[in-house]
C-alpha positions as a printed Julia matrix, in Angstrom:
281×3 Matrix{Float64}:
  77.72    8.98   -83.35
  77.92   12.5    -84.54
  76.94   13.4    -88.18
  79.07   16.23   -88.1
  81.59   16.15   -90.98
  84.78   14.68   -89.79
  88.37   14.0    -91.4
  88.87   10.15   -91.73
  91.52    7.83   -93.64
  90.43    5.85   -96.48
  93.02    3.8    -97.78
  96.12    6.02   -97.81
  94.05    9.28   -98.34
  92.23   11.77   -96.45
  88.39   12.13   -96.94
  85.53   14.0    -95.26
  82.64   11.97   -93.76
  80.02   12.35   -94.71
  80.46   14.0    -98.1
  79.62   13.55  -101.75
  82.66   11.32  -101.95
  81.95    9.23   -98.96
  78.59    9.0    -97.58
  76.53    6.52   -95.18
  75.27    3.12   -96.09
  71.43    2.78   -97.13
  69.61    0.83   -94.25
  67.71   -2.1    -95.56
  66.65   -3.41   -92.12
  62.93   -2.4    -92.8
  62.98   -4.91   -95.71
  63.74   -8.03   -93.85
  61.16  -10.62   -94.71
  60.01   -9.02   -97.88
  61.9   -10.95  -100.61
  60.98   -8.67  -103.49
  62.05   -5.67  -101.68
  65.37   -7.1   -100.73
  65.87   -8.39  -104.25
  65.06   -4.89  -105.62
  67.66   -3.13  -103.32
  70.38   -5.74  -104.14
  69.88   -4.84  -107.92
  69.92   -1.29  -107.05
  72.73   -0.97  -104.84
  74.58   -4.38  -104.82
  74.29   -4.78  -101.21
  72.08   -4.94   -98.07
  72.99   -3.11   -94.84
  71.05   -4.82   -92.02
  71.49   -3.03   -88.74
  70.76   -5.21   -85.76
  70.12   -8.46   -87.78
  71.94  -10.66   -85.38
  71.69  -10.98   -81.71
  73.8    -8.41   -80.18
  74.65  -10.34   -76.96
  75.73  -13.36   -79.15
  77.98  -11.29   -81.18
  79.6    -9.7    -78.17
  80.0   -13.11   -76.66
  81.88  -14.28   -79.83
  83.86  -10.98   -79.54
  84.89  -11.81   -76.01
  86.1   -15.34   -77.04
  88.15  -14.08   -79.88
  89.83  -11.45   -77.78
  90.6   -13.98   -75.08
  92.22  -16.1    -77.83
  94.13  -13.35   -78.95
  95.28  -12.47   -75.31
  96.35  -15.94   -74.88
  98.72  -15.51   -77.84
 100.16  -12.23   -76.61
  97.97  -10.2    -79.15
  96.83   -7.45   -76.8
  98.76   -4.88   -74.88
 100.16   -6.47   -71.65
  97.86   -5.88   -68.52
  95.06   -4.32   -70.6
  91.45   -5.61   -70.08
  90.96   -8.11   -73.14
  87.6    -6.91   -74.01
  89.1    -3.45   -74.76
  90.95   -5.18   -77.75
  94.2    -2.73   -77.38
  97.02   -3.53   -79.6
  99.49   -1.25   -77.65
 103.27   -1.26   -78.5
 103.82   -4.89   -77.85
 100.66   -6.57   -79.17
 101.33   -8.83   -82.19
  99.33  -10.01   -85.02
  97.64  -13.22   -84.26
  96.44  -15.35   -87.1
  92.61  -15.94   -87.02
  91.29  -16.64   -90.68
  90.94  -20.33   -91.26
  91.83  -21.23   -87.7
  89.09  -23.73   -86.72
  89.92  -23.8    -83.0
  88.61  -20.04   -82.95
  86.38  -19.79   -86.11
  84.44  -22.98   -85.34
  84.15  -22.62   -81.51
  80.74  -22.51   -80.29
  80.54  -18.73   -79.56
  81.82  -17.91   -83.0
  80.03  -20.58   -85.08
  76.73  -19.57   -83.52
  77.27  -16.32   -85.42
  78.9   -17.37   -88.63
  76.89  -20.47   -89.3
  73.63  -19.89   -87.23
  70.25  -19.9    -88.34
  69.85  -16.08   -88.94
  72.28  -16.01   -91.98
  70.95  -19.12   -93.31
  67.47  -17.86   -93.15
  68.59  -14.53   -94.79
  70.37  -16.1    -97.69
  67.7   -18.89   -98.23
  65.14  -16.17   -98.53
  67.28  -14.19  -101.05
  67.94  -17.18  -103.29
  64.46  -18.82  -102.56
  66.27  -22.21  -102.07
  68.46  -24.05   -99.46
  72.1   -22.6    -98.94
  75.38  -23.58   -97.53
  78.27  -21.54   -95.95
  81.91  -22.19   -96.83
  83.87  -23.95   -94.24
  86.81  -21.48   -94.33
  86.07  -18.23   -92.32
  87.82  -14.97   -93.0
  88.1   -13.75   -89.31
  90.27  -10.93   -88.92
  91.87   -8.43   -86.51
  92.91   -5.45   -88.26
  95.54   -3.17   -86.71
  96.69    0.55   -86.66
  97.2     1.93   -90.03
  95.83   -1.05   -91.83
  92.9    -1.3    -94.17
  91.76   -3.35   -97.21
  92.12   -2.22  -100.73
  89.36   -1.67  -103.39
  88.55   -5.19  -104.89
  85.93   -7.52  -106.13
  85.5   -10.96  -104.27
  85.29  -12.82  -107.37
  88.9   -12.81  -108.08
  89.29  -14.77  -104.91
  86.55  -17.46  -105.03
  85.08  -17.39  -108.62
  85.44  -20.97  -109.35
  82.27  -22.21  -107.97
  78.63  -20.56  -107.87
  78.21  -17.18  -109.5
  75.47  -16.56  -106.81
  77.94  -16.54  -103.84
  77.41  -14.02  -101.56
  79.72  -12.29   -98.82
  78.5   -11.32   -95.48
  80.55   -8.99   -93.4
  80.19   -9.16   -89.8
  81.5    -6.54   -87.31
  82.6    -8.07   -83.97
  81.82   -5.19   -81.75
  80.85   -1.57   -82.15
  83.1    -0.02   -84.87
  83.41    3.85   -85.64
  84.63    4.54   -89.14
  88.04    5.72   -87.8
  88.61    1.92   -86.72
  88.0     0.56   -90.17
  84.58    0.03   -91.44
  83.65   -1.8    -94.52
  83.11    0.59   -97.79
  81.25   -0.31  -100.75
  80.86    1.58  -104.12
  77.07    1.12  -104.8
  76.03    0.09  -108.25
  79.53   -0.98  -109.29
  78.0    -4.5   -109.85
  75.85   -3.32  -112.74
  76.47    0.26  -113.87
  77.78    0.42  -117.49
  80.72    2.8   -116.42
  82.11   -0.35  -114.48
  81.76   -2.87  -117.25
  85.3    -2.68  -118.42
  86.52   -3.24  -114.84
  84.14   -6.24  -114.42
  85.32   -7.76  -117.75
  88.93   -7.48  -117.04
  90.08   -7.29  -113.48
  86.87   -9.08  -112.34
  87.47  -12.11  -114.44
  90.95  -12.76  -112.89
  91.7   -15.58  -110.49
  94.47  -14.65  -107.89
  95.98  -18.22  -107.88
  95.57  -18.98  -111.55
  96.87  -15.7   -112.74
  99.27  -14.93  -109.95
  97.82  -11.42  -109.41
  97.38   -9.32  -106.35
  93.7    -9.5   -105.27
  93.3    -5.73  -104.74
  92.61   -3.64  -107.73
  93.9    -0.5   -105.98
  94.83    0.98  -102.53
  93.92    4.09  -103.7
  89.84    4.46  -103.59
  89.72    7.62  -105.52
  91.17    5.67  -108.46
  88.04    3.7   -108.46
  85.73    6.8   -108.55
  87.79    9.21  -110.68
  88.23    6.25  -113.39
  84.91    4.64  -113.34
  82.54    7.12  -111.56
  80.3     6.52  -108.57
  81.09    7.16  -104.87
  81.77    5.32  -101.6
  79.49    4.55   -98.66
  80.15    3.25   -95.12
  78.68    3.9    -91.68
  79.49    3.58   -87.96
  78.54    0.01   -87.25
  77.51   -1.94   -84.17
  77.64   -5.55   -82.88
  74.54   -7.39   -84.56
  74.85   -5.47   -87.91
  75.66   -7.26   -91.28
  76.42   -6.24   -94.6
  75.93   -8.62   -97.35
  76.7    -8.44  -101.21
  77.54  -10.4   -104.38
  80.9   -10.9   -105.93
  80.96   -8.24  -108.51
  80.51   -5.33  -106.11
  83.64   -3.18  -105.62
  84.47   -2.81  -101.69
  87.4    -1.74   -99.38
  87.76   -0.4    -95.93
  88.54    2.58   -94.14
  91.91    2.84   -92.31
  92.04    1.87   -88.76
  93.69    5.02   -87.02
  92.95    3.76   -83.58
  94.94    1.91   -80.93
  92.31   -1.17   -80.73
  92.1    -4.05   -83.14
  89.09   -4.04   -85.51
  87.57   -7.45   -85.2
  85.37   -8.58   -88.02
  84.55  -11.74   -90.2
  83.66  -12.3    -93.71
  81.71  -15.59   -94.33
  80.15  -16.78   -97.75
  76.92  -18.05   -98.52
  75.6   -19.81  -101.77
  72.8   -22.17  -103.15
  73.27  -25.68  -101.96
  72.66  -26.78  -105.52
  75.51  -24.8   -107.05
  79.08  -26.09  -107.15
  81.31  -24.39  -104.5
  84.76  -23.2   -105.09
  87.06  -26.32  -103.81
  89.52  -23.83  -102.36
  87.24  -23.15   -99.47
  85.43  -26.08   -98.36
  86.24  -29.16   -96.46
  87.93  -29.97   -93.1
  91.04  -28.38   -94.26
  90.49  -26.12   -97.1
  93.37  -26.01   -99.63
């Protein structure tokens, strides 16, 4: 992808990428296997961006399986090639999150619960880990995006060492809706008020919307900091803890953005009961 500045949509606003407001993710791929270096980077930034960490062919096989599942449910443009993932005028949303017939099929499960992610998080925590049974597999359509939030408000009833892994199912340019992070928001003093108010809420208990804002500039203008994102490819992963503020750019293309969030935590810690079991409540 070209590094020339370009106009993109982030939330409902226009940004220039790259810029001081929205720059590239920091590549931590060279730190894989070095626990001390990974922990230091997690402390500094709050996330790890690991390009090519997963087997690309396996991820593309999972993508093909998901797209065929969507095509079977009329989620793609009629007469288009399923692998193109075209929404088109008549492609309709297809529920993927929590649907075990697709999230736990062999091709997808090989990615979401395979040895590579277990190895990474066992190294980070220096102990055995488990993953939630519920998988947040998503197809994000045109003009859709994710608002700025912390994951703790959705799944804070169990381990406080819980980590999210964001996995792109394909090569995704920023214009198609990539994960954005606000580095340092998990620890910087400027964000302490946000962490101690909104960050301690529970969407079910408190009956609040999970997103703090749909306006990414509200975060940086109120608390400081900046945003980071990058063009990502099949095989890349981004992992981060519950207090990190993150969002996504807006998909301005005609193609579905396919991605999945999975969660990993130490086996010894209690797990949020809302997301485990054969049929999570």
